[in-house]
C-alpha positions as CSV (number, residue, x, y, z in Angstrom):
1,X,0.4,-12.9,-19.9
2,X,-3.3,-12.3,-19.9
3,X,-3.8,-14.5,-23.0
4,X,-1.8,-17.3,-21.2
5,X,-4.3,-17.1,-18.3
6,X,-7.4,-16.7,-20.4
7,X,-6.5,-19.3,-23.1
8,X,-4.5,-21.9,-21.1
9,X,-4.5,-21.6,-17.3
10,X,-8.1,-20.8,-16.5
11,X,-9.6,-23.3,-19.0
12,X,-7.3,-26.0,-17.6
13,X,-8.5,-25.3,-14.0
14,X,-12.1,-25.3,-15.3
15,X,-11.7,-28.7,-17.0
16,X,-10.1,-30.2,-13.9
17,X,-12.9,-28.9,-11.6
18,X,-15.5,-30.4,-14.0
19,X,-13.6,-33.8,-14.1
20,X,-13.4,-33.9,-10.3
21,X,-17.0,-32.8,-9.8
22,X,-16.0,-29.6,-8.0
23,X,-18.1,-26.5,-8.0
24,X,-17.0,-23.7,-10.3
25,X,-16.4,-21.5,-7.3
26,X,-13.6,-23.9,-6.0
27,X,-10.3,-22.0,-5.7
28,X,-7.3,-23.1,-7.8
29,X,-3.7,-22.5,-6.8
30,X,-1.2,-21.3,-9.4
31,X,2.5,-21.4,-8.4
32,X,4.6,-19.0,-10.4
33,X,8.0,-17.4,-10.3
34,X,8.5,-14.0,-8.8
35,X,9.0,-12.1,-12.1
36,X,8.3,-8.4,-12.1
37,X,5.4,-8.9,-14.6
38,X,3.8,-11.4,-12.3
39,X,4.2,-9.2,-9.2
40,X,3.0,-6.0,-10.8
41,X,0.0,-4.3,-9.4
42,X,-1.6,-4.2,-12.8
43,X,-1.4,-8.0,-13.3
44,X,-2.5,-8.9,-9.7
45,X,-5.4,-6.5,-9.9
46,X,-6.5,-7.9,-13.3
47,X,-6.3,-11.5,-11.9
48,X,-8.4,-10.5,-8.9
49,X,-11.0,-8.9,-11.1
50,X,-11.1,-11.5,-14.0
51,X,-10.1,-14.7,-12.2
52,X,-10.9,-14.3,-8.6
53,X,-11.0,-18.1,-8.1
54,X,-7.3,-18.5,-8.9
55,X,-4.9,-17.9,-6.0
56,X,-1.4,-17.0,-7.0
57,X,1.5,-18.4,-4.9
58,X,4.9,-16.9,-5.7
59,X,8.0,-19.1,-5.7
60,X,10.9,-17.0,-4.2
61,X,13.7,-16.1,-6.5
62,X,16.4,-18.8,-6.8
63,X,14.1,-21.5,-5.2
64,X,12.5,-23.0,-8.3
65,X,14.6,-26.1,-8.1
66,X,13.6,-26.5,-4.4
67,X,9.9,-25.8,-5.0
68,X,9.6,-27.7,-8.3
69,X,12.4,-30.4,-8.2
70,X,11.2,-32.1,-11.5
71,X,11.5,-28.7,-13.2
72,X,15.3,-29.1,-13.2
73,X,15.4,-32.9,-13.6
74,X,15.4,-36.0,-11.6
75,X,18.5,-36.6,-9.6
């Protein structure tokens, strides 16, 4: 999970901030599912320490298709 954040998520947010002319201190919002690994104290503490500019928003269980309708397809 940490490699996903370090190698993909954080660099993506950094590129977008640069493209949009936003300061590096601009917060980014990352919406993720409520998996136990995501909600663990270890992961959340690591995120706060290493990537304090990324805010995590959890999608409640069973609500991915409501929160991200294109995730399941266009109806």
